[in-house]
N, C-alpha and C positions, 0 to 999 in steps of 0.2 A: 495502368490497371489500378481503376477509381473503385473507391469502397464508398458505400454511404455512409451516413453520419452516422446512423443508428446502426449499422453493422459492426464499424469501430467499436462503438460505444458495449453493444452487446457481447463483443468479441472478448474485450479489455475486462469486464464486469462478469462475465459468467463463462464464457466458452474457455478463454485463458486468462482464468482468473489470476492474478500474481501471486497470492498465498497458496490456495489449494489446488492450482495445476501445475504451475510454474515453481513453487516453494521458494518464492522469494517474499521477505519479509517475515520471517518465522519467527523472530525472537519478540517483536511485541506482538504476534499475533499468540503467542503461547503464554506470553510473560502479564500480558495488559486483558486476557479476554477472561478475569475470574469475574466482575461484577459487570453488568448490561450498560451501566451509566458510565463506568472508565472507559469501555470499548467504544462507546459511541463517540464518546469525546477525543479520545487517540483516533479514530477512525478519521473525526472531522479535521484534525491538525494534520493527519499524515495525507488527506486529500487536498487541503491549502497548500502544502509543501508542494505537492505533486502538480499541483495547476501553474503556481510559480516558477517551479523548475522546469516543466515542461514549456512553458511560455519563454522564459529566458533560454534553455536548451535551443527553441528554434531559433531565437536572434543571434546566440552565439555559433550555432552551425553556420548561418547564413555568413557571417563576418569571417568566419575561419576559412568557407569555402571563398570569399572573394579574396583573402589574401593566401589562399594556397598552404593555409597551416591547418590541416586537420589534425594532426598529432599532438595538438594542443586542447584537443576536444574531451578527454575524460578528466585532464586536472581542470578546467574550465567548469565543465559541470560539478564536478565535488566541491569547488570553491563555492559556487553556486548555491547547491545544497546545503552546505554549512553556514551559510551565510542566513538561508532562510530561517532553518531550524533555529538559528540564535535569537532571530525577530521572533518565533513562534513562542520561542520557552520565553522570552522577557515579557511579551503581551501577558500570557497565561500566568505568570508568576505575580504581574500587577493586577491582573483581572480578576482571577480565582486561586489565590493561595492553597486553598484546599485542594484542586484540582492538580495543581502544581506538585503537590507532596502525594498525591495518587497515583498520579504517574510515574514519579519517581526517576529513577535511571532510563525508564525507557523514553522520555522525553528527548533529552539531549542523542539518545540512541536512534534517533531517526535520522540522523545524518549517516548513519552507517549502514540504514538500512537499503538494503540492496535493490530492493522494490523501488523505490525512487530514481536511484542511478539507472536500472535496469530499464524504466519508463523512458527516461531520456535517451538511452542508446538505441533501445527498440525504435521511438519514433523517429530518430535522425536516420536510423539505417532503412526503416521502411518508405522515406522519403516523404513524410506526412508536410502538408503545408500546414499554417500557423492555427486553421479553425480544424482541420481534423486534428493536428496535436493537443488543441484543448479539449475535442471530445473526448480524445483518446486518455487523456490525464483525470478527466472527469468520471469517466468510466472504470479505468483502476482505482482512482478513488473510492468509488462507490463499491466495485467489488472487494476492495481491502476492508472497509466498513463494513459489508454484507458479512464476511468471510469472520470479523471479528465480533458482530453481534449474535450470528450463529454459536458462534464457540461459547460465547458469554451466557448466552441463553441457556444454553445444554448444560454448562458447568454449573449454573445457579440452580438448574434443576436436580442436577447429580447431589450438590450440597443437601439438598431436603430428602434423597432418596437412600435406602438402605444398601449401601454397597459393599459387596465383600472386602475385605480388609485388604485382599492380597491386588485389588485392583483398584485403590481408592490413591487420589493425588495425581502423580505424575504418569502413574500407569494409564488411569482412565484418560487424563485429558489427552496423550499421545494415541489411544484406542479412539477417541472420538474424532480427531484431528484426520487420521487415516480414513476414517469412516465418510466425514465431510467431504475429504479428498477424493473418493471413490464415487461418492454421490456427484460432485461435480463433472466427473467424467462423460457423466449422462447427458452433460450439455453440449459434447463434442460434435453432436450431431446436428446443431445450430451452426458450426463455423462453415466454412466455405473450405 
């Protein structure tokens, strides 16, 4: 079963969006989506980690299959993800201390972001080749960033609106997240 690259990208970004369809990566989705500028940067950081992790996971999976040690896959993926996040964290701290403070605890939490581990596991279980894995990671990162940006844009608008006291804050955030998730269910018709 050979999927086209466009199909893999659209599936990861829209149809099977990691945040809004599979509910992976909810912590940064709810925590960092308060401001649009922060959401875009967090989306970029997560996308970068997804691409590096995906590339490494493909190589790790090939090596582990060659030595007949698939049981080491999960721990190997976690080590690669943690290492990549540390590099991203050090880079952001050096280049943009302000962004580093804005992202706060959510930056090191990329390590435990189940969307990234899910990406590595999904691509290997589907048997994607290196190019398909890269496109899958780019699509998943684009979908993750899209979800963050949509949520941040809506939350910024809600800050300016007169919202009843009963639904301010967390209640409004969860309500909007649910509506976005339902809206993304409409993309299910694009999938095979």
